C-alpha positions in Angstrom: 72.5 -94.2 117.5 74.9 -95.4 114.8 78.0 -93.2 114.5 79.3 -92.6 110.9 83.1 -92.7 111.0 85.7 -91.8 108.4 88.2 -94.5 109.0 88.8 -97.7 111.0 91.5 -95.9 112.9 88.8 -93.5 114.4 87.7 -96.3 116.7 90.2 -99.2 116.4 92.1 -98.4 119.5 89.0 -99.4 121.6 89.3 -103.0 120.4 91.9 -105.8 120.8 90.5 -107.9 118.0 88.4 -107.6 114.8 86.0 -110.2 113.3 86.1 -109.1 109.7 83.8 -110.2 106.9 85.5 -110.8 103.5 83.2 -110.5 100.6 82.1 -106.9 100.1 84.5 -105.6 102.8 88.0 -106.9 101.9 87.4 -108.0 98.3 84.6 -108.1 95.8 84.9 -111.7 94.7 87.5 -110.7 92.1 90.1 -108.6 93.7 91.2 -107.1 97.0 90.2 -103.5 98.1 93.6 -101.8 98.7 92.2 -99.4 101.3 90.8 -102.3 103.3 94.0 -104.2 103.2 96.0 -101.1 104.3 93.6 -100.6 107.2 93.9 -104.1 108.5 97.7 -104.0 108.1 97.8 -100.8 110.1 95.6 -102.3 112.8 97.8 -105.3 113.2 101.0 -103.2 113.3 99.5 -101.4 116.3 99.0 -104.7 118.1 95.5 -105.7 117.1 94.4 -109.2 116.0 92.3 -109.8 112.9 90.2 -112.9 112.5 88.5 -113.2 109.1 85.0 -114.5 109.7 83.5 -115.6 106.5 80.4 -117.4 105.3 82.4 -119.1 102.6 81.6 -122.9 102.5 85.3 -123.5 101.9 87.6 -124.9 104.6 90.1 -122.5 106.1 92.9 -123.7 103.8 90.6 -123.1 100.7 89.8 -119.6 101.9 93.4 -118.8 102.3 94.2 -120.0 98.7 91.4 -117.9 97.4 92.6 -114.8 99.2 96.0 -115.2 97.5 94.3 -115.1 94.1 92.4 -112.0 95.0 95.5 -110.2 96.2 94.8 -110.2 100.0 98.2 -110.6 101.7 98.9 -112.8 104.7 100.0 -109.9 106.8 96.5 -108.4 106.7 95.1 -111.1 109.0 95.9 -113.5 111.8 93.4 -116.4 111.4 90.3 -117.5 109.5 86.9 -118.8 110.8 84.8 -120.1 107.9 81.2 -121.2 107.8 82.6 -124.2 105.8 84.7 -125.4 108.7 81.8 -125.0 111.1 79.4 -126.9 108.8 81.9 -129.6 108.0 82.3 -130.4 111.7 78.6 -130.8 112.0 78.4 -133.0 108.9 81.1 -135.3 110.1 79.3 -135.6 113.4 76.4 -137.1 111.4 74.0 -134.1 111.7 72.3 -134.8 108.4 73.1 -138.5 108.2 75.8 -140.5 106.4 74.4 -140.6 102.9 74.0 -137.0 101.6 72.9 -135.3 98.4 75.3 -132.5 97.6 74.3 -129.1 96.2 77.1 -126.8 94.9 79.8 -126.5 92.3 82.0 -129.6 92.0 85.3 -127.9 91.4 84.8 -124.9 93.8 83.4 -126.9 96.7 85.3 -130.2 96.5 87.3 -129.3 99.6 84.2 -129.5 101.8 84.4 -133.3 101.8 88.1 -133.5 102.7 88.8 -135.4 106.0 88.5 -133.4 109.1 90.7 -133.9 112.2 88.8 -132.0 114.9 85.9 -134.4 115.1 86.3 -137.6 117.2 85.0 -140.7 115.4 83.7 -138.9 112.3 80.9 -140.7 110.4 81.6 -142.1 106.9 80.0 -139.5 104.6 78.9 -140.8 101.2 77.5 -138.7 98.4 74.5 -140.2 96.7 71.6 -139.3 94.4 68.7 -137.5 96.1 66.6 -140.6 96.0 69.1 -142.5 98.2 70.0 -139.6 100.6 69.3 -139.2 104.3 70.0 -135.5 104.2 71.2 -132.5 102.0 74.6 -130.8 102.2 74.2 -127.4 100.5 77.3 -125.3 99.7 75.5 -123.3 97.1 73.3 -123.5 94.0 74.3 -125.5 90.9 73.9 -122.3 88.9 74.5 -119.1 90.9 72.5 -117.0 88.5 69.4 -119.2 88.4 66.4 -118.4 90.6 66.3 -120.6 93.7 62.8 -121.7 92.7 64.3 -124.1 90.2 65.1 -126.4 93.1 61.5 -126.6 94.3 60.7 -130.1 92.9 63.8 -131.6 94.6 63.1 -129.8 97.8 59.5 -131.0 97.8 60.7 -134.6 97.6 63.3 -134.0 100.3 60.8 -132.4 102.7 58.4 -135.3 102.2 61.2 -137.7 103.1 62.0 -135.6 106.3 65.5 -134.7 105.2 67.5 -131.9 106.9 69.4 -129.4 104.9 72.9 -128.4 106.1 73.5 -124.9 104.9 77.3 -124.2 104.6 76.8 -120.5 103.7 73.9 -118.5 105.1 74.4 -115.6 102.8 71.4 -115.0 100.5 73.4 -113.1 97.7 76.9 -111.8 97.0 78.2 -109.4 94.4 81.0 -110.9 92.3 82.4 -107.8 90.8 79.3 -106.2 89.2 77.3 -109.4 89.1 74.9 -110.4 91.9 74.8 -114.2 92.6 72.6 -116.4 94.7 74.2 -118.3 97.7 73.3 -121.3 99.7 71.3 -119.2 102.2 68.7 -118.5 99.5 68.2 -122.2 99.0 68.0 -122.9 102.7 65.5 -120.1 103.1 63.3 -121.6 100.3 63.5 -125.1 101.9 62.5 -123.7 105.2 59.6 -121.7 103.7 58.4 -125.0 102.1 58.3 -126.6 105.5 61.7 -128.3 105.5 64.4 -128.1 108.2 67.5 -126.1 107.5 70.6 -126.0 109.7 72.9 -123.0 109.7 76.5 -122.7 110.8 77.6 -119.3 109.5 76.8 -115.7 110.4 74.4 -114.7 112.0 74.3 -118.0 113.9 76.3 -118.8 117.1 78.5 -121.7 115.9 80.8 -119.5 113.7 81.3 -117.0 116.5 82.3 -119.8 118.8 84.7 -120.9 116.1 86.1 -117.4 115.7 86.7 -117.2 119.5 88.5 -120.6 119.3 90.7 -119.2 116.5 91.7 -116.4 118.9 92.5 -118.9 121.6 94.7 -120.9 119.2 97.0 -117.9 118.7 97.0 -117.2 122.5 94.6 -114.2 122.4 92.0 -114.4 125.1 89.9 -111.3 124.2 86.6 -110.4 126.0 83.6 -109.8 123.7 83.6 -106.1 124.9 87.0 -105.7 123.1 85.9 -107.3 119.8 84.6 -105.3 116.8 82.7 -107.2 114.1 83.0 -105.6 110.6 80.7 -106.5 107.7 78.3 -105.4 104.9 75.5 -107.9 105.6 72.8 -106.3 107.8 71.2 -109.7 108.3 74.4 -111.7 108.7 77.3 -109.6 110.0 75.4 -107.0 111.9 72.6 -109.2 113.2 75.1 -111.8 114.2 77.2 -109.3 116.1 74.1 -108.0 117.9 73.2 -111.5 118.9 76.7 -112.0 120.4 76.6 -108.6 122.1 79.6 -107.5 120.1 80.1 -104.0 118.7 79.8 -103.7 114.9 81.0 -101.6 112.0 78.5 -101.6 109.1 80.1 -101.3 105.6 77.4 -99.5 103.7 79.1 -99.6 100.3 78.6 -103.3 99.9 75.2 -105.0 99.7 73.3 -102.0 100.9 75.1 -99.4 98.7 71.9 -98.4 96.9 69.7 -98.2 99.9 72.2 -96.1 101.9 73.1 -94.0 98.9 76.8 -94.7 99.4 79.4 -93.3 97.1 82.3 -92.5 99.3 80.2 -92.4 102.5 76.6 -93.2 103.2 74.0 -90.5 103.1 73.1 -89.9 106.7 69.3 -89.7 106.2 69.3 -92.7 103.8 71.3 -94.7 106.3 69.0 -93.8 109.2 65.9 -94.8 107.1 67.5 -98.1 106.1 68.5 -99.0 109.6 65.1 -98.2 111.0 63.5 -100.3 108.3 65.8 -103.2 109.1 65.4 -102.6 112.9 69.2 -102.8 113.3 71.6 -100.4 115.1 75.2 -101.1 114.4 77.7 -99.2 116.6 79.3 -97.5 113.6 79.0 -97.2 109.8 81.4 -96.3 107.1 81.1 -96.4 103.3 84.1 -98.7 102.7 86.7 -100.3 105.0 89.7 -98.0 105.1 
């Protein structure tokens, strides 16, 4: 049974570390949520460790730069595990070949192809047109507002050629302020539905949780899974992923599921129960917004 709590501090003393989603929990893609920042600062001041676990296709350094522009201070977190870093490692191991067709926004996603030091003997990645590619690297749609179906002709060709699609961000949608945008996960889902093979490295899939644990080890925090709380607003990413890792979770209902859970300040208990039953998920706790 999911417990509705009023603040992170209600349960935070049970956990040594937090795996915290960013978009929809700490910021809205435009600016930071002050209450969320204050809650994470308070948790760290009491000895807790915060790893930001994000499905952003950006490398860790790129995520940090973005957090500065949103107004998320460095003292609200300890480390970052991004889907981008996990996916980049796989790309440089040659998972989808050496010649790749890139999907994404050039300026935003340029850091994805920067050299990576954690892979021994990385392959030489070359970006080429689809007709010359061995595989697809997808950081997101070319147009975040366009229906993913516009990519069907290219995906049909890629599937016929047996190309794998590396998905650097399994999220289906995000809300940038008041605007809902498509993410790489929506394209990967379409490719899979068409019979292609999509490879995922962010939540809810294991590689990003392995990376998050390594981030804890890098700062000399060896924390058992029973002492980690995952926080997020994605029922099929954050909460499903935590469940798969046997990690307790705090569901932020005021994000992607705000309408379904009738969240204003807090979720409506009956609406929340119906939603969780429909999704067949049972997070440990729920709260309207991280605070």
